[in-house]
Each structure stands twice: as structure tokens, then as C-alpha cells.
C-alpha positions as CSV (number, residue, x, y, z in Angstrom):
1,M,-7.2,11.1,2.0
2,L,-7.0,7.3,1.2
3,L,-5.0,5.4,3.9
4,H,-2.3,4.2,1.5
5,S,-1.7,7.6,0.0
6,R,-0.2,8.8,3.3
7,L,3.0,6.9,2.6
8,R,5.8,7.4,0.1
9,P,9.3,6.1,0.0
10,L,12.2,8.4,0.8
11,P,15.2,8.5,-1.6
12,R,17.2,5.2,-1.5
13,R,20.8,5.7,-0.8
14,Q,23.9,3.6,-1.5
15,N,24.7,3.1,2.2
16,Q,21.2,1.5,2.6
17,Q,22.1,-1.0,-0.1
18,Q,25.3,-1.9,1.6
19,Q,23.6,-2.5,5.0
20,Q,21.0,-5.0,3.8
21,P,21.5,-8.7,4.5
22,E,20.3,-11.4,2.2
23,C,16.5,-11.8,2.4
24,P,14.6,-15.0,2.5
25,S,12.7,-16.4,-0.4
26,F,9.2,-16.1,1.1
27,A,9.3,-12.3,1.4
28,P,9.7,-9.6,-1.3
29,P,13.4,-8.9,-1.7
30,P,14.7,-5.4,-1.0
31,D,15.3,-3.3,-4.2
32,F,17.5,-0.5,-3.0
33,Q,19.1,1.6,-5.7
34,D,21.8,4.3,-5.9
35,D,19.4,7.2,-6.0
36,E,20.6,10.6,-4.7
37,I,17.7,12.6,-6.1
38,D,14.2,13.2,-4.6
39,N,12.3,11.6,-7.5
40,E,10.4,8.4,-6.9
41,S,11.4,5.3,-8.9
42,P,8.9,4.0,-11.5
43,E,8.4,1.0,-9.3
44,D,7.3,3.2,-6.3
45,L,5.0,5.3,-8.5
46,F,3.4,2.1,-9.9
47,T,2.9,0.8,-6.4
48,S,1.2,4.0,-5.3
49,F,-1.4,3.5,-8.1
50,L,-2.1,-0.2,-7.4
51,P,-5.3,0.5,-5.3
52,H,-6.7,2.5,-8.2
53,L,-5.8,0.0,-10.9
54,F,-7.0,-3.0,-8.8
55,P,-9.8,-1.7,-6.5
56,D,-10.4,-5.1,-4.9
57,D,-6.8,-5.4,-3.9
58,A,-4.9,-3.6,-1.2
59,P,-1.4,-3.9,0.1
60,S,-1.2,-5.7,3.5
61,F,2.2,-4.2,4.1
62,H,4.4,-1.4,2.9
63,G,8.1,-0.8,2.3
64,D,11.2,-2.9,2.0
65,P,13.3,-4.1,4.9
66,G,15.5,-1.2,6.1
67,Q,13.8,1.4,4.0
68,Q,12.8,4.9,5.2
69,L,9.2,5.9,4.5
70,L,7.6,9.3,4.8
71,Y,4.2,9.1,6.6
72,S,2.1,12.2,6.0
73,S,0.0,13.0,9.0
74,P,-2.6,15.9,8.7
75,R,-2.2,16.3,12.4
76,Y,1.5,16.0,13.1
77,G,3.1,16.7,9.7
78,N,5.6,14.4,7.9
79,L,7.1,11.6,9.9
80,E,10.1,9.5,8.9
81,I,9.5,5.9,9.6
82,M,12.2,3.3,9.3
83,V,11.0,-0.2,8.3
84,P,12.9,-2.9,10.4
85,S,15.7,-4.8,8.5
86,Y,16.0,-8.5,8.4
87,P,17.8,-9.9,11.4
88,N,21.6,-9.9,11.0
89,Q,23.4,-13.2,11.2
90,S,25.9,-13.9,14.0
91,D,29.5,-14.3,13.0
92,K,29.7,-17.3,15.3
93,R,27.1,-19.3,13.3
94,T,27.9,-21.5,10.3
95,E,26.6,-20.8,6.9
96,E,24.1,-23.6,7.2
97,I,22.6,-22.1,10.4
98,A,22.5,-18.7,8.8
99,A,20.6,-20.2,5.8
100,G,17.9,-21.3,8.2
101,Q,18.8,-24.9,9.1
102,T,18.5,-26.2,12.7
103,R,21.6,-26.0,14.9
104,P,23.5,-29.2,15.6
105,D,22.2,-29.1,19.2
106,G,18.6,-29.0,17.9
107,Q,17.8,-25.5,19.0
108,V,15.8,-23.1,16.8
109,N,17.7,-20.7,14.6
110,E,16.8,-17.3,16.1
111,V,17.6,-15.5,12.9
112,E,15.1,-17.5,10.8
113,E,12.5,-17.3,13.6
114,G,13.0,-13.5,13.7
115,R,12.3,-13.3,10.0
116,K,9.1,-15.3,10.4
117,L,7.8,-12.6,12.8
118,F,7.3,-10.4,9.7
119,A,8.4,-7.3,11.6
120,H,10.3,-6.1,8.5
121,F,7.3,-4.4,7.0
122,L,5.0,-1.5,7.9
123,W,1.6,-3.2,8.0
124,S,-1.7,-1.5,6.9
125,A,-3.3,-2.4,10.2
126,A,-0.7,-0.2,12.0
127,M,-1.7,2.7,9.7
128,V,-5.4,2.2,10.6
129,V,-4.5,2.6,14.3
130,A,-2.3,5.6,13.6
131,E,-5.0,7.3,11.5
132,G,-7.7,6.7,14.1
133,V,-5.6,8.1,16.9
134,E,-4.6,11.3,15.0
135,K,-8.2,11.9,13.8
136,A,-9.5,11.5,17.4
137,D,-6.9,14.0,18.6
138,T,-7.8,16.5,15.9
139,L,-11.6,16.3,16.5
140,D,-11.1,16.4,20.3
141,S,-9.0,19.6,20.1
142,E,-11.8,21.1,18.0
143,G,-14.6,20.0,20.3
144,Q,-16.2,17.9,17.6
145,L,-15.4,14.3,18.8
146,D,-18.1,11.9,17.7
147,A,-18.9,8.5,19.2
148,D,-17.3,6.5,16.3
149,T,-14.0,8.3,16.7
150,A,-13.9,8.6,20.5
151,M,-12.7,4.9,20.7
152,W,-9.4,6.1,19.4
153,L,-8.8,8.9,21.9
154,A,-5.2,8.4,23.3
155,K,-4.6,11.6,25.2
156,G,-3.9,10.9,28.9
157,H,-3.8,7.1,28.4
158,S,-0.9,4.7,29.2
159,V,-0.3,2.7,26.0
160,L,1.3,-0.7,25.3
161,E,1.9,-1.9,21.7
162,L,2.2,-5.6,21.2
163,G,4.1,-7.0,18.2
164,A,4.9,-3.4,17.2
165,G,7.3,-3.8,14.3
166,A,8.1,-0.2,13.3
167,G,6.0,1.1,16.1
168,L,4.1,3.8,14.1
169,P,1.0,3.6,16.3
170,S,3.0,4.2,19.4
171,V,4.8,7.2,17.9
172,I,1.4,8.7,17.0
173,C,0.0,7.9,20.5
174,S,3.0,9.7,22.1
175,L,2.4,12.8,19.8
176,A,-1.3,12.6,20.8
177,G,-0.5,12.9,24.5
178,S,-0.2,9.3,25.7
179,S,2.1,8.7,28.6
180,P,3.8,6.4,29.2
181,V,4.1,4.5,25.9
182,T,5.8,1.1,25.8
183,I,6.7,-0.4,22.4
184,T,7.2,-4.2,22.5
185,D,8.1,-6.9,20.1
186,H,9.4,-10.5,20.4
187,P,13.0,-10.6,21.7
188,S,14.2,-11.9,18.4
189,S,12.5,-9.2,16.4
190,P,14.7,-7.2,14.0
191,A,12.6,-4.1,15.0
192,L,14.5,-4.0,18.4
193,T,17.9,-3.6,16.7
194,G,17.5,0.0,15.5
195,A,14.2,0.8,13.7
196,I,12.1,1.5,16.8
197,T,14.8,3.7,18.4
198,S,15.2,5.6,15.1
199,N,11.5,6.2,14.8
200,I,11.4,7.5,18.4
201,D,14.4,9.8,17.9
202,H,13.3,11.2,14.5
203,N,9.6,11.8,15.3
204,I,9.0,12.4,19.0
205,P,10.2,15.7,20.6
206,P,13.1,15.3,23.1
207,S,10.8,16.6,25.8
208,K,8.5,13.5,25.4
209,Q,11.1,10.8,24.6
210,S,11.6,10.0,28.3
211,T,8.0,8.8,28.4
212,V,8.5,6.3,25.5
213,S,10.3,3.0,26.0
214,M,11.1,-0.1,24.1
215,Q,10.8,-3.5,25.7
216,P,11.4,-7.1,24.3
217,H,8.6,-9.3,25.3
218,E,7.3,-12.8,24.2
219,W,3.5,-13.2,24.6
220,G,2.5,-15.6,27.3
221,T,5.8,-15.3,29.3
222,L,4.1,-13.3,32.0
223,T,5.2,-14.8,35.4
224,S,8.8,-15.5,34.1
225,D,9.4,-12.0,32.7
226,P,10.5,-9.5,35.4
227,W,9.3,-6.5,33.3
228,A,5.9,-8.2,32.8
229,L,5.5,-8.8,36.5
230,S,6.3,-5.1,37.2
231,A,3.9,-3.8,34.5
232,K,0.9,-6.0,35.2
233,G,-2.4,-4.1,35.0
234,T,-0.9,-0.8,34.2
235,Y,-2.0,0.1,30.6
236,T,-5.3,1.7,29.8
237,R,-4.8,1.2,26.0
238,I,-3.2,-1.8,24.3
239,I,-2.5,-1.9,20.6
240,A,-2.5,-5.2,18.7
241,A,-2.3,-4.6,14.9
242,D,-2.0,-7.6,12.5
243,C,-0.8,-9.9,15.2
244,Y,-3.2,-12.8,14.5
245,W,-1.8,-15.0,11.7
246,M,-0.3,-17.5,14.1
247,R,-3.2,-19.5,15.4
248,S,-1.0,-21.2,18.0
249,Q,-0.4,-17.8,19.6
250,H,-4.0,-16.7,20.0
251,E,-4.2,-17.9,23.6
252,N,-0.9,-16.4,24.6
253,L,-1.9,-13.1,22.9
254,A,-5.2,-12.9,24.7
255,R,-3.7,-13.8,28.1
256,T,-1.1,-11.1,27.5
257,M,-3.8,-8.5,26.8
258,L,-5.6,-9.4,30.0
259,W,-2.4,-9.4,32.0
260,F,-1.4,-5.8,31.1
261,L,-4.9,-4.2,31.0
262,A,-5.5,-1.7,33.7
263,P,-9.0,-1.5,35.3
264,G,-11.3,0.0,32.6
265,G,-8.7,-0.4,30.0
266,K,-9.4,-1.2,26.3
267,V,-7.6,-3.1,23.5
268,W,-7.4,-1.7,19.9
269,V,-7.6,-4.7,17.6
270,V,-7.0,-4.3,13.8
271,A,-6.5,-7.3,11.5
272,G,-6.4,-7.7,7.8
273,F,-7.8,-10.8,6.1
274,H,-4.6,-11.6,4.1
275,T,-4.3,-14.9,5.9
276,G,-8.0,-15.6,5.7
277,R,-11.1,-14.6,7.7
278,P,-11.3,-17.8,9.8
279,I,-8.0,-17.3,11.6
280,V,-9.1,-13.7,12.6
281,A,-12.5,-15.0,13.8
282,G,-10.7,-17.7,15.7
283,F,-8.8,-15.1,17.7
284,F,-12.0,-13.4,18.8
285,E,-13.5,-16.7,19.9
286,T,-10.4,-17.4,22.0
287,A,-10.3,-13.9,23.5
288,V,-14.0,-14.2,24.6
289,Q,-13.4,-17.6,26.1
290,L,-10.5,-16.3,28.1
291,G,-12.4,-13.3,29.6
292,L,-12.3,-10.5,27.0
293,E,-15.5,-8.8,25.7
294,I,-16.1,-7.1,22.3
295,E,-17.3,-3.6,22.9
296,R,-17.3,-2.4,19.3
297,I,-16.5,-4.1,16.0
298,H,-16.8,-3.4,12.3
299,E,-15.1,-4.0,9.0
300,R,-13.4,-1.1,7.1
301,D,-12.7,-0.7,3.4
302,L,-9.0,0.2,3.0
303,N,-9.4,1.4,-0.6
304,S,-12.2,3.9,-0.5
305,V,-13.9,6.7,1.5
306,T,-17.4,8.3,1.3
307,E,-18.0,11.5,-0.6
308,D,-17.4,13.5,2.6
309,G,-14.2,11.7,3.4
310,R,-15.5,9.2,6.0
311,E,-14.6,5.5,6.2
312,V,-16.5,3.0,4.3
313,R,-17.7,0.4,6.9
314,R,-19.8,-2.8,7.0
315,E,-20.9,-5.2,9.7
316,W,-18.4,-7.7,11.0
317,V,-19.2,-11.3,10.3
318,S,-17.1,-14.4,11.1
319,E,-18.0,-15.9,7.7
320,R,-18.8,-14.1,4.5
321,E,-20.3,-15.9,1.6
322,G,-18.4,-15.6,-1.7
323,E,-15.3,-14.1,-0.2
324,G,-11.9,-15.2,-1.5
325,P,-8.3,-14.0,-1.8
326,E,-9.3,-11.8,-4.8
327,N,-11.8,-9.6,-2.8
328,R,-10.9,-9.8,0.9
329,K,-7.6,-7.9,0.9
330,R,-9.3,-4.5,0.8
331,W,-11.1,-5.1,4.1
332,C,-9.9,-5.2,7.7
333,V,-11.7,-5.7,11.0
334,V,-11.5,-3.0,13.6
335,A,-12.5,-3.9,17.2
336,L,-12.4,-2.5,20.7
337,L,-12.0,-5.1,23.4
338,K,-12.4,-4.8,27.2
339,R,-12.3,-7.1,30.2
340,R,-15.6,-9.0,30.6
341,G,-17.9,-7.3,33.0
342,E,-16.2,-3.9,33.1
């Protein structure tokens, strides 16, 4: 099964349309319709065929803000995943501030900053992590776990997701037997205002929900965050999927990984090239300089599989001759990091 074929939109309802705030111009606008039947819209059907029509292209993200998506998991069945909405605007702020302008006191507009986090999509990188974890759980239960898949084994591990957005990988990890699972995003992220809670409630059995928590956290604020101080060195698996487009945050992100890693812990890194290969390569350079080590790394084709259903892979390189926006979107880099010397 191709990765993108696992998703389809659930029916769009009138109440969804009423709840959506105005979206910024740099992101695709929501297109909710009054649709009380189970048929997919022509736009949704066309979107599902895009990878076949344009084989060198692949969607970096999926869904509209506030939309419900159905994620089909061969291991865990159909999961309902809510895409985070745009941040709501405060009634106490003026129309100018709500439109994205700086406050009179010079402070940053948190609503606009929250939108820039791009939490209001389900990213393909998150689906790569989810697929890897559920495949490892399946093969492990059958006694057929191979070395390439073993890196995704989540059972028995404590898991932290950074920049989680909808939190799909965390949901899958919980279903695969991880405990505890902590889902984090920036304090201004719209994901913290309902989507993550909904995805926990709708997909994780009540008996497991006490082991899954949501926590606001800003990368790099380690000694000033009481929760970060209490959780230092406690996670054996850290998820960081498509968190790398802000070059200015690479050092904070790497330091955060090192802070929360338990002895012998590993970091799952997945990144698309939609913002260019150099910025992703730059993160790996920063991470290595700060004390992380790359244990495994490869590139994965998001748009195809082998005849026997396996991933299409190639060697990771920091520079690839002839690569441009027209042919890089179908690839992502997948890496397993650990603390240097462990």
C-alpha cells in the first residue's frame, strides 16, 4: 500500500464550516462544504490520484485545518485523525493584531506565530513514522522482524514526540505498546487546543489513555521549564518528524533531543525536502556537532514501492546533483540518531 493511499477525508459537515477561522494567505484555505453523505468530493478524489498523475511530486502535508481524516492502518484498523485548526483570535485583541500586525507594545502576535508553526496539517513525515512503527509491531508479533524494520520497534519504550501537530505517530506508538507517551508542541500551537486530545480520545483505548499525555514545550527552554527539568533523560525514543525548516531552531532542537534522551535512547528523524535539501543537511551537521551520532540513515521514495511491497530506498547524500523542486518532493530522509559514544 502506498503511503498516501492510507488517508482519505471523512465527510465534511456544516458545523465544521462554522468553526473555522479565517486562514492566512500563505497556506491553502479550508474548503469545507455542507456534505452529509459519505461520498468523497471531486477535489478529494483528484487529490488522491495526484501521485499517479505526477509521479515526481508528492504532497508534503494532508488535510485542511480542522478536518477529520481517516487513517487506514493494516495493524490497528481505521483511525480518526483531526487536523489542528488555525489558532483562534482573542476577543481582547484588535482587528489589526488579529490580522498579524505587531502589538503596540512591540510584542509578537502569538496567533500569527502559531500559524507559522504549520501544525494545522498532517505531514507526510509523520505518516512515515506511523507506518514504520506499525510495521515493526506487526513483524515482531509474527517473529519475523528484520534489521531494517527493527529500528521502529516501539513496544516497551517511553516515547516523546517533538513538534507533534496532530500527534499521529504518538497515537500509533501507544497502540504498539509504548508507555509513557508524551505529545508536545510549541505553547502557541493550535494542536494543543483540541486536536491532540481528540485524537487520543478517539483512537486510544480508555485503558491506555492514562499513559498518554500532552505537554506544551518550546525547544531550548530546558532549565526554565519545570516539566523539562522533571523529564530530563527519561525517553528511550524521541520522534521529530518534519521539524527542520527553521534553521534558527536547529541548535535548540538538537539540544532538546539530547536533554530528554535516556541512556541508550534513540531519535527517529524524518524530513521531507520541500524546503530544500541544504536545510535538512544543516540540521544533521548541527546535531553531530552538539553530540548526537547518526546510527542509520537513508532516503525513501514516498510515491512507490517494490514489486513485493517494500520501500524504495537510496543512499543519503547532503548534496544531490540535478535535484530541484520538480523532483525532490517524492523523497524524504529517514535517520536514527543516538548520543555519541553510546
